[in-house]
N, C-alpha and C positions, 0 to 999 in steps of 0.2 A: 712681525708683519705687519704692514702697510696694507690698507685697504688698496692705493694704487700700487705695490708689488703681488697683491693678491690678482689685480685684473692684469698683468702683464705677464703672470705665469701661466703656464699650459696647464690648467685645472678643468675638470668638468663644470657644466653649466650648475648643478645642483649643489658642487661643494664651494663655489663662488657663492652663489644664495647662502647656504648655511652661515659663511665665512660672514658673510653682509648681516645676517639677521642677528649674530653674534657681537658685530664688532661696532655696526655703525644701525643700531634701532630706528633712529629716525626717518634714514633712508630708506629702514626695510618698509618700514609703515608705509612710506609714500610708493615704492615700488610694489604693495600690494595694491594700493587703490588704484594704480597704473594697469596691472593684470586683470582686477577685476572690469575695467572698461576698455580693456583690450586682450578677450580672451580668445581672438583664432590669431595671436601672433606666437612664434614661437616660444619665445622667453615665457610664455604665461604658464606651459608646462612646468612649469619649477615651481609652481604655488604651493603644493603640498611641502615640499622642502620648507621652502621659506616662510610658511605659517607654522612648523615643527619648530623652526631656530626663534619664532619669535615669544613659542613658548615659555622656550626658557630663558629670553631676558627680557622680554617686557610685556609679562601678562595683559595686561592691559590695552597694549596695544592690538593681541590677537584678539582680545573680546571685542574691539571696534571690527576688525576684520571679518570673524565669523558672523556677527550680526549681520554687517552691509552682505555677508554670501547668502544667509539666510533669504533676506530680504528681496534680493534679487531675483532673476527671472530664472526659468528651467535648466539654463547651463550652470550658473554659478550656484542653484544650491547641488546639482549632481558633483562639482570640484567641492562642495563643502561634505557630503556622503563621501567621498571619495576619501579626503582627506581624513577623515574617522576612521574610516576601513583602514588607514595602513596601521593604527593602532600605535601610534608615538605618544599616545597620551593614559594610555591603558593601566599604565603601574600605578601611576599619582593621581588618578581621574577625580576632576571637581564635579560637587553637584551641577554647575552649568552647563560642561560639556555631557553629561548625561541626561539633563531636561533636555539639551539639544537635539541630540540621538533620539530619544522618544517623540518629539515633534515631527524629524525627519521619517518616522517609521510610519509616519499618518500623511505623508505628505502625496498630495493627489498624481505626481509623476513616478511611477514604478520603478526606473531606473532609480532614482532617489531612494525609494523604499527598499530594492536590491540591495544597495551598498548599505543600507541601514544595515539591513538585518545580516549583511556579512562581516558588519563591525562590533554587531552581538554576538554573530556566533564564534569571532576572534577574542571577543571580549571574555568570554565564559572561560577563556585559559586563566583568566585573572581575577573571576569571581562570578564561579557559576549560577547560585543561586540571583545575583542581580541580572545576569544575562537572562535568564528565563523573563522574569520579571518583566524586563525589557521586550522578550520576545512578543510576553502572552497582548502585549499594547499594540502591536503591529498590525498596518491592514492589512491583508494577506489577498483578499479580492478573491479571482478564478485562479491566479497566475501559480503554475505547477515550481518555476525557478524558487519564487517566494517561500513555497512551501518546502521547496527542499531544505533551503537555511534555515527557513524557522524550525524544522523537524532536526536537521543535525545539533539545534544548538542544546536537546535534552538528552545526547547519547550518552551521556555520564551514567551509567548505571547506580553510583552511590547519590546522586543528587535526587533528594526525596521530593514529592510534588504531593499538595494537598489536594485534598478530592473538588473545591473549587478550580484549581488548578488544571487539575485535570479534565474536568468540565468544558474551562474556557479552550483550554488546547483543541477539544474535539470540534466547539464551534468554529474555531480558528480553519481547520482541515474542513468542515462541511461543503464549504463551495468550490471548492476543489473539482476539477471534472476528471484529471486522471492521478492518482497516487502514484508518484515513485517509489522506489526503493525507499530513500530517506523518512517519507512520510510510513510507509506502511512499519517499518522500524520502530516508530514511536508509536505506531495504535497498539502492536507486541507490548510495548514498554506498558501502554496505560492500561491494557488489559491486566497489568501486575495489581493497579490500584483504583481500577474502575472499569472490571468486566462488563457490568449492568450498562453501563456509560457506552462501552464499544460497542455492545448490540445494538443499543439504539439507534448510533452511530450509522453504523451498516445498513437496519431496516429503514432507517431513510434515504440512503443511497440506491437501495434497491429500488425503492417506490420511485426515485427519478429516472429510473433503468429506460424512460423512452425518450430522456430529455437528447437534444442532438450533441455530438461529441460527450457527453456524460459516459463517462466508465465507473460501474459499481464498483466492480472488484476488478484488481489489476491482471492483466492479462495471466502475469507467471506467480499471482495467487499471493500468500504471504508466509512469510520464512521466520515461522517459529508460532509459538500458542497465544493464542488472541486472547483466552480465557484463564491464565495462568495463576490469578487472582480468585478465582470461582473454585469453591468446592466442590466436591460429587453432585449436593443437592443443588446447589446452584448454579453449577454445569450443565442439571437436566434441565432446571428449570429455564435458562437462556434459551437452551435447545427448544423448548416446547414453544418459545416467545418466538423463536423464527418459523417455527410450524404454523404459529397463529395468523402471524404475519400471511404468509403464502396462503391460508384460507380465507383472507378477507380481502383479497381482489380477484378479481376476474380476470385480468390482465395476463394474457400464457406468457410474456415478455418480460414482464414482472416477477410472476414464478419462476423463469427460469431462472434470473436473478438470486432469487431467495435460496433457490438451487447450489447456485453456487457460493452463497454465503454459508448455507447449513453446513455444507462441505469441506467448507473453510475453518470448519468447526471439531474437525473428527480427530481430536486428540484420543478419544476412546471411540471405536468405531462401532462396537458392542451398544454402546449406551445411544448413539446416536441411530442402529436399527433398532433397537428399543424402544425409542422415541417416534419413530416412524411406525413400526407394528401397531402402538394401541390405536390409531388411527387406522392403519390397513386393513385390520384384523375387526372390525365395526362393520353396517352395513348402514354406515351413514355416507349417502355419497358424496357430501360437499366435504367430508373428513378425508374419504377416500382417493376425492379427487388431487385434494390440495398434499398429502402426502406423498401419493404416485406422482405428483410435480416434483418434487424432491427426491424421492428415489431416481428416477429418469435419469435426474444430472448428476449421479454420483459417480457415471464411466470420465466425466469432464471436468466435474469441480473439484476434484483432488488436488490439483496439479497446486506445489506449495513449492517455491523457491527452487528448482532443479532438486529437491527430494525423490528418491525413489521410493515410487509409492504402489502398493501393491493393486494388482489391476481389478475395477468393483466385479467381474465375473469371479476372481479366486476369493475374493469375499466371503461372495454367499456362497460359491460351492463350499469353502471351506466350514458354511454354519448353514448345513441341510436344513436345520428345525427352522431356521426363520422360513425358508422358503417351503417346507410340508406343514408349518402351521396355517401360513396366509393361503397356501392353496385351498386345502382342507374348509377351511372356514370361509373364503369367498365363496365356494360350491354350496355352504349352505343358504348361503346369502343369496347368490343367483344375481339375475339381471345384470344390471350395468355395474354394481360392484363386481361382479365376478371378472366381466372383460376386463375391466380396468384394472386387478391386481393381475390377471393372466399377464395381460398385455404388457405391463412396466415389469414383470418379472422375466418376460421371455426378452424385453428390449434390453435388458441389464446383463441377463447372462450371455446372449451372443453380441455386445458390443466389446470390441477393441482386438487389436488382431497381434502376433507376432510377426514379424520377418522369418522368411524360412527360404534355404537355397533351394535350385530347381533338382530333385530327387529327395530333397529331407522331410521330414514331417514338422508339422506346424503344433510347437509345444501347446498353441493355445487351442484348438480341434482336439489334441489328443487327449490334453488332461481334463477338458469338459467331457469326451466321451468316457475315459476310464471313471471319471467321478459318477457321473448322470447314472452310470453304467451298475456301480455299488448300491446307491442307492435305491434304483429302480427294482434293484433283486430282494434287497432289505424289507421294503414296503411291503404290506397286503394288496394281493394282486388287486387290480379292477378298483383301487381308491384314487379317488380324482389327483391325488398327490404322488402316486406310482403312474398313472397314466401321464402327469404332466412330465417325468422325469427321462419316463420310455421315451416322451418323442424329443425331447434334450438330446438322447442318445441319440435317436436316430439322425435329428439336424447333425450333430457335428460328426455322425459317422458319414451321411453326405459331404460335408464338405471337405473331409477326408480323402472319400472316392471321386472327386472333384479336383482335389490338387493331384493325384496319380494322374488322371484323367489329361491334366494337362502337362503334365511331366512327360507322357509318352507320343502327345502332340508335338511337345516341345521337340523328342529324338527324332519323331519322322522328320521335322524340319530340316534339324540338322545331319540328316542321311542325305 
């Protein structure tokens, strides 16, 4: 089939450009130069197809075209990044093309970097290890979309990361204002190789909690275990690291964010409570204040990617020893320490609710009443802990009575 015949047949423009690149390289190279000079013309939209054809027919002409694109303006560099993202070169990639991609991943233009990272993500299907190295060289800035492509590059669970790679990946994600789902999954993945690094990453994010537009912990939390690579001993040490960071700040909002971080680590809720108990049971007001701030966040900080989570008040009522010991010790210390402990325990035990239909019983208050009644009867009468549970029983009973009164008033209105 001649070039003239091809031009006279009813073919798609892209097919014609591919034909041209394969059968008339000289004209194809000239057309590339014309496209670069006339990016607004409709024919310029076939540049990617033409470059692919040149790669097969005359690589030296492609080299010239790619160099011209890279040295051109923003629109031309975007065309170049788009060509690389198409992936026609993946199977037999050359060092020249990989070096070109590395440079584009640090381009000043965000869309250029975005297409470059998309190319890296797709290239990972051919060579995952090389793709990870390419991604780690990218400039993400503070852009969530770039972080999304970057994070997806690491999704192959069989691709091993070195300690240096894990550390660099955390550094890349640090400036991102709001971590999307892919980024959170990368953090879970990094928790296998570098759990201590993940904790330091989260501590630094919590410290930036007052930055406008910055979200230290995603609203929906993290789906998975952020510290899966930590054994029991290291797990406890890392929980204490977050606790210490909460003490080291006087900023209430930052402590709030540390509470969110702490309860995203509750793969073992008893270990979390034990770490808080270590400080809540002392007479050191600074330690009690920091641990109280973390416990206070328990009803709200345990959101985890849509998982069903036991309510905080249920967790404590199932562990009355925790409450009893803290109340007794706080009573011995007295003063502000006692006030803090009493206040935070009552807050957690009364936070949260269940919906109920009119005439129905709220299981939240019924469960609290039943459990508090049992504990109050078992404990020695008149002790601080017994009085605490008796008052909790009274509070829950009052809530149930208010529900009954609401039902009666509603029935009268209906009549």
